[in-house]
Phi, psi and omega in degrees: 000131177273122184282346180276141174288143178286175188298320182292319179297315180299319181296317179291323177299316180299315180293320182290320177299320178294320178297319179297313183292321186276327188239311190287304183300318176296335183278348184300311180292322180298316180299320179296317180292319180292321181298326180294340182259356183286152178295324178234138179295348183263353175292155182272125175300146183301326183295334177293317177296325177294319178297318180298317180296319181291319179298319179293319179299325182273001180077019178258065192221134179053041182293339188284337187278120182286341180280114184297341178295330185247331185226210185279348180073026180276149172284169176301320181292327178286322183282331186307311180293337176287321176298323177300317181298317181293335179295344178290339176220071189294339179288330188243313192299310180301319179294320180300327182266005186058038182236031184261142171287152000274001183300322182301308180297321180293321177295322177297319179297313181294320180295324185271324188240349185286153173282169179301319181293318178297321178295318181293318185284324189239319183292316183300312177292332174291318177297328180277354182073020182277334179224168172241173184216173177217155179244115188254097178235310188296138181234146184283341189258000177223162176283094187286353173298337172254102187298341178289348179279348185309134184249350179303131182266136171237099187254135178282131175222092183065239181265017182228157167255141177248120185252128179224123179169176180230129180240157173213168190052047178270100188296134177089351187290339179280343181292126180297343177277354178287114186247346186216139173250137162263114187253130177256128178206186184256122172266343180221071186296342181256009181296147183293322179274109184300335182266008175241012179277337190264150173221166175240138177228152176271124181235109176301144183302326184274012178294130175305135183098353176261122180233118170279101195282316183196160174276139177262132181275156176238116185053035174087002177225164183275131183266115183265357192300321181242021185087027174078169175243140188227156164267129184234131179251131175249108185247089181055043177286132185250133175224156178297151177302333179296349179276359176297134176265121182071231182236160174299136182086359182263005186298319182296315180294321178295319179300319179293320178296325181292327189278335184303297178298325181301326181289326173299313181300310182300313186291322178289324175296322176300320178296321175298322176297319179295321178298320178293322178297319178297316178302314180295322177299314182295316179297320179293317185297324182274352184251354184238146180238137176214138178056040170087000178207159181302149177302330181296342179262359177282130184302318183295324179293318177299320178297316179301315183292317179297314180298321180297317180297315179299316182297315182296319179296321178295314181298316182300315180297321180293318181291319178295323175299318180297316178299317179297317178296319178299323179288328188261323182237000176089168182300321181295320180290339180257016188304312181298316182291323177300317178291322181298317181291327179292326178285311192282320192289306180301318182301313183289321181291324175302318180295318178297314180296323179298318179290325177295320176298315180301319181293331180271356179061221181300328179299331182295331180260006183267175176277357182281344176233155182280001190295318181297319179294317178297319179299313181300318179294317181293317180295323179296326181290349171286347176253322186289159182055032182094123179302152181308321185296328178295318180288325176298317180299313182292317181295319179298320179299320178296319179294317183294330181300334181294342186245004181264000000 
């Protein structure tokens, strides 16, 4: 693996860093002020649309898609350092570049598995940033960390599928611009192969029988970063059979394909969050005095900052190695590393953010600094895309097989 970024990556990094400094970071406070004046907390602040227009004008748009037909045509290794930069402002930067979850994963699914008609109806407006989307898999009544537990029914009735079930923590569903759900449910609940029971279907938000019931809170507050998280009820919602994504029984495999690149994106954004936390720690440490000397001269603070720097450098190398392996040997060949970054990165970044909060005292848990919001996002990722323990179990089994 070559540790140096290639010329295209360096050029995009330079442009993106300038975009962040000139447009994104100054817009953070503006977005907060505008959101307070909106009729609905889920409406999009005007400054976000301005950022999107500017990002598109500068060619910083759909960078995540490796298919040059739809996006920038970057490899995972090329996109990873760009995702890190956007992680410094996770509320605004990914959305500004049209690189925000869950839309990224949904666009990848449609690009890879969608029919021509599905691409025209849903992928094209998503690529243009005209609409948003949601991925409906997690359910409140089963342990959704095991996707074979999903209970939502997708039953064939002539030329239609009938969807019945309840989902929750469906990211983006509260956003009024969310127009389409990719819903995972069981088309063959009695099938012998547990991983061939599931399918995915496209369900427009305005389909009769679809109810966005309520917003789900995160650590007691509403998360606006992706348009909120929602509980969604599907009560005999009917869609054409043509809305099937891929093939019947292919839902589990599609879900796995969707998660590989997404974990690179998440982990590199987490590293960007950690970098911002280190910056805030250092600025705080040199500007505050306690017990007769600056915090920067306190041994425990120096240890926190040193440990954070070492940790971030280790994580970055592991994630970049994983991205390189995905590009060279594919997701299956990088399976162990994909799981490793999912285990290591959120856990370590949560610890860094926790120390940054501690260093800021009461300010760390307030709305005056981004740390509390960053902490909530990082801690949630220890659950999202499969709880850490699921990945530990799988990774351990792979290691043990070498000795059996």
